[in-house]
C-alpha positions as CSV (number, residue, x, y, z in Angstrom):
1,M,0.1,0.0,0.1
2,R,0.9,3.4,-0.6
3,R,1.3,6.3,1.7
4,T,-0.1,9.7,-0.2
5,P,2.3,12.7,0.1
6,A,-0.2,13.9,3.2
7,E,0.9,11.3,4.2
8,K,4.6,11.3,4.3
9,R,4.2,13.8,5.7
10,V,3.1,13.6,8.6
11,L,5.3,10.8,8.6
12,G,7.9,12.3,8.3
13,L,7.3,15.1,11.6
14,W,6.2,12.5,13.8
15,T,9.4,10.9,13.6
16,A,10.9,14.6,13.4
17,V,9.2,15.0,16.5
18,C,9.9,11.8,17.7
19,L,13.5,12.0,17.2
20,L,13.9,15.5,18.4
21,V,12.4,14.9,22.2
22,F,14.8,11.6,22.6
23,L,17.8,13.3,21.9
24,V,17.0,16.6,24.0
25,A,16.1,13.5,26.6
26,L,18.5,12.2,26.3
27,L,21.9,14.9,26.3
28,L,19.2,16.1,29.9
29,W,20.4,13.0,30.8
30,V,24.1,12.2,29.5
31,G,25.8,15.4,28.3
32,D,25.8,18.8,27.9
33,L,23.3,20.5,26.3
34,A,25.6,24.2,26.6
35,L,27.6,22.2,24.2
36,Q,25.8,18.9,22.5
37,W,23.4,21.5,20.9
38,P,24.2,21.3,17.5
39,V,23.1,17.6,16.8
40,L,19.1,19.4,17.6
41,L,19.7,20.4,14.1
42,V,18.9,16.8,12.7
43,P,15.6,16.6,13.3
44,V,15.1,20.4,12.5
45,L,17.0,19.2,8.7
46,W,15.0,16.1,8.9
47,A,11.0,18.2,9.0
48,G,12.3,20.6,7.0
49,I,12.6,17.3,4.6
50,A,9.3,16.5,5.0
51,L,8.0,19.5,4.8
52,R,9.0,20.3,1.0
53,P,6.5,19.6,-1.7
54,R,5.6,16.3,-3.0
55,R,4.2,15.7,-6.6
56,G,1.4,13.2,-6.0
57,R,1.6,10.3,-8.1
58,P,-1.8,10.9,-10.2
């Protein structure tokens, strides 16, 4: 079963949010947020890719 572009977008955003929550929790528990904050750009980039316009199949 193929997903529609809207479903792909929602799945990508859901994944980016889960990754962001996981990384923030891990950084607060183990790391130093002031030093390792650039790792939080990964889910932001992921969400940007998920939000890009997609062409649907006819």
